[in-house]
C-alpha positions in Angstrom: 107.2 163.8 148.5 104.8 161.1 149.7 101.4 161.6 151.5 99.9 159.4 154.1 96.2 159.4 155.0 94.3 158.8 158.2 90.7 158.2 157.3 87.7 156.1 158.6 87.0 153.0 156.5 83.7 154.6 155.2 85.8 157.1 153.3 87.3 154.4 151.0 86.0 156.0 147.8 87.3 159.5 148.7 90.7 158.0 149.7 90.9 156.3 146.3 90.2 159.5 144.5 92.9 161.3 146.5 95.3 158.4 145.8 94.6 158.6 142.1 95.4 162.3 141.9 98.2 162.7 144.5 101.2 160.6 145.6 99.4 158.9 148.5 101.4 155.9 149.7 99.3 154.5 152.6 96.2 154.8 154.8 95.7 154.2 158.5 92.8 154.4 160.9 92.5 152.9 164.4 89.7 150.4 163.4 89.6 146.7 162.9 88.0 147.0 159.4 89.8 148.2 156.4 88.4 150.8 154.0 85.7 149.2 151.8 86.6 150.8 148.4 90.1 152.1 148.9 92.9 150.8 146.7 95.7 152.1 148.9 97.9 150.0 151.2 96.2 149.8 154.6 98.3 150.0 157.8 97.2 149.0 161.3 99.8 151.3 162.9 100.5 155.0 162.3 104.2 154.8 163.2 104.7 151.8 160.9 102.9 153.6 158.0 105.1 156.7 158.3 108.2 154.6 158.5 107.4 152.2 155.6 105.9 154.8 153.2 108.4 157.6 153.9 105.5 160.1 154.0 106.5 163.7 154.5 102.8 164.8 154.9 100.1 163.1 156.9 96.5 164.2 156.2 93.9 163.4 158.9 90.4 163.2 157.3 88.6 161.7 160.2 88.6 162.4 164.0 88.9 159.8 166.7 89.9 159.4 170.3 93.7 160.1 170.6 94.0 162.0 167.3 95.9 164.8 169.0 98.5 162.3 170.2 99.0 160.9 166.7 99.3 164.5 165.3 102.0 165.3 167.9 103.7 162.0 166.9 103.8 163.1 163.3 105.2 166.5 164.1 107.8 165.1 166.5 109.3 163.1 163.6 109.2 166.0 161.1 106.1 165.0 159.2 103.8 167.9 158.1 100.2 167.6 159.2 97.0 168.6 157.5 93.9 168.0 159.6 90.3 168.3 158.5 88.9 169.7 161.7 89.7 171.0 165.2 91.3 168.7 167.8 89.3 167.5 170.8 92.0 168.2 173.5 94.2 170.9 172.0 93.0 174.5 172.1 95.2 175.6 169.2 97.1 174.1 166.3 100.2 172.3 167.6 103.5 173.2 166.0 104.1 176.9 165.3 107.4 176.7 163.5 108.0 176.6 159.7 109.0 172.9 159.9 107.0 170.8 160.3 103.8 172.5 159.2 100.4 172.0 160.7 97.2 173.3 159.1 93.7 172.7 160.4 90.3 173.0 158.7 89.3 175.4 155.9 88.3 172.7 153.5 85.2 174.6 152.4 87.4 177.3 150.9 88.2 174.8 148.2 84.6 173.9 147.4 83.2 175.3 144.1 79.8 175.6 145.8 81.3 177.9 148.5 83.1 180.0 145.9 80.0 180.5 143.8 77.8 181.1 146.8 80.1 183.8 148.1 80.3 185.4 144.6 76.6 185.6 144.4 76.1 186.8 147.9 78.5 189.7 147.2 76.5 190.6 144.1 74.5 193.8 144.9 71.4 192.4 143.2 71.3 189.5 145.8 70.8 192.0 148.6 71.4 191.4 152.3 71.4 187.8 153.5 68.3 186.8 155.5 68.4 183.1 156.0 71.1 180.4 155.7 70.4 176.7 156.1 73.1 174.0 155.9 72.5 170.2 156.2 75.4 167.7 156.3 76.0 164.1 157.1 78.7 162.9 159.5 81.5 161.1 157.7 81.4 158.2 160.1 79.7 157.0 163.2 80.4 158.5 166.6 80.3 161.8 168.5 83.6 163.3 167.2 82.6 162.9 163.4 79.3 164.6 164.1 81.1 167.4 165.9 83.5 167.8 163.0 80.6 168.1 160.6 79.0 170.8 162.8 82.4 172.7 163.0 82.9 172.5 159.3 79.4 173.8 158.5 79.8 176.5 161.1 83.1 177.7 159.7 81.5 177.8 156.2 78.6 179.9 157.5 80.9 182.4 159.2 83.1 182.8 156.2 80.1 183.0 153.8 78.3 185.7 155.8 81.4 187.5 157.1 80.0 187.8 160.6 79.9 185.9 163.9 76.8 185.4 166.0 77.3 186.1 169.8 75.6 182.9 170.8 74.1 179.7 169.4 71.3 177.3 170.4 72.3 173.7 170.2 70.3 170.5 170.5 71.4 166.9 170.0 70.3 163.3 170.4 71.7 159.9 169.5 70.9 156.3 169.2 74.0 154.3 169.7 76.7 155.8 167.6 74.3 157.6 165.3 74.0 161.3 166.2 71.7 164.1 165.1 72.6 167.7 165.9 70.7 171.0 165.2 72.2 174.4 165.6 70.4 177.8 165.4 71.9 181.3 165.6 71.2 184.9 164.7 74.0 186.9 163.2 74.5 190.6 164.2 72.9 191.6 160.8 69.8 189.6 161.7 70.5 186.7 159.3 69.1 183.5 160.7 71.5 180.5 160.6 70.3 176.9 160.9 72.7 173.9 160.7 71.6 170.2 160.9 73.9 167.2 161.0 72.6 163.6 160.6 74.3 160.2 160.4 73.7 159.8 156.6 77.2 160.5 155.3 76.1 161.6 151.8 73.5 164.0 153.0 74.3 167.6 151.8 72.0 170.6 151.4 72.6 174.3 151.1 70.1 177.2 151.0 70.8 180.9 151.3 68.0 183.5 151.0 68.8 187.2 150.4 66.4 190.1 150.0 66.9 190.0 146.2 67.4 186.3 145.4 68.2 182.9 146.7 70.8 180.1 146.3 70.1 176.4 146.8 72.0 173.2 146.2 71.9 169.5 147.3 73.8 166.3 146.9 71.1 165.1 144.5 70.7 168.3 142.5 74.1 168.3 140.8 74.4 172.1 140.7 73.6 175.5 142.2 70.2 177.0 141.7 70.2 180.8 141.5 66.8 182.4 141.8 66.5 186.2 141.2 63.7 188.7 140.6 63.6 188.0 136.9 64.7 184.4 136.4 65.9 181.1 137.8 69.0 179.2 136.5 70.8 176.1 137.5 74.6 176.2 137.3 75.6 172.6 136.7 79.0 171.6 138.1 80.5 168.1 138.4 83.8 168.8 140.2 86.2 166.7 142.3 85.8 166.7 146.1 87.1 169.8 147.8 89.5 167.7 149.8 91.5 167.1 146.6 92.2 170.8 146.0 92.8 171.3 149.8 95.4 168.6 149.9 97.0 169.6 146.6 97.5 173.2 147.8 99.2 172.0 151.0 101.3 169.5 149.0 102.5 172.4 146.8 103.5 174.3 149.9 100.5 176.6 150.0 98.8 176.9 153.4 95.0 176.8 153.5 93.3 180.1 154.5 94.0 181.0 158.1 91.2 179.8 160.4 90.8 179.5 164.1 88.3 176.6 164.3 89.5 175.8 167.8 88.0 179.1 169.0 84.5 177.7 168.4 85.4 174.0 168.1 86.1 173.6 171.8 82.8 175.4 173.0 80.8 173.4 170.4 82.2 170.0 171.6 81.6 171.0 175.3 78.1 172.2 174.4 77.3 169.1 172.3 78.2 166.8 175.3 76.0 169.0 177.6 73.1 168.9 175.2 73.3 165.1 174.9 73.3 164.8 178.7 70.4 167.2 179.2 68.4 166.1 176.1 67.1 169.6 175.5 68.3 172.7 173.7 71.0 174.7 175.3 72.5 178.1 174.7 76.3 178.7 174.2 78.0 182.0 174.3 80.8 182.4 171.8 
């Protein structure tokens, strides 16, 4: 059973890692440039890739204008779809039958950082959560990749805290195709949530403060720092990207955890566009 990828050229290294571990037979993205570091066959047309590779699964790792049409095209010819984030123009996941399958989002559930953070948060000694800060880089230039990054971090925050704020405050600006986004919210328990997205793709920071301890991690740190009342320890962990476990689970016929990213994805995209027009923070009811 072959897998086809749809990924922006900047994700060449990730695409190669996936190709080394899974039966990936081709990669496509509607851009003139090919992936920089990928070793996979590159196709300039999605239909041609599906036909020539015989892929039974197509994994969309990057958003772009018209992605929903390409997903519908895959489903129409019986190709299962795995998509890394919500769709810009479809309010719910297309395809509700058993075949073909269509799963959207939930990549963070396959991240060792998320798993460890949730375990520590549920530890009674950690206490109630007080403050959560997430910083991430958009995987590629443009509004939709920045939106996907915000959606993925927001989904992580909701699943980690186990609660949903009634509203968010959003601000955004851009210079060309480079976007910066800041999101702030207060959960019903009083936990403050802050999310920042920047154009630097490799940017990644995590910080969770509880009444009895704190958790912190960053892309340069190489592990999770756990600070408690008595000591501080660093849990070093060099693991494959979560996309690998996410795709492998789907390949082995296991659906990712059920999410409804479209429920907040659509309001976030609409709010992001409004914040860019107004050039000032806006409030969005969820």
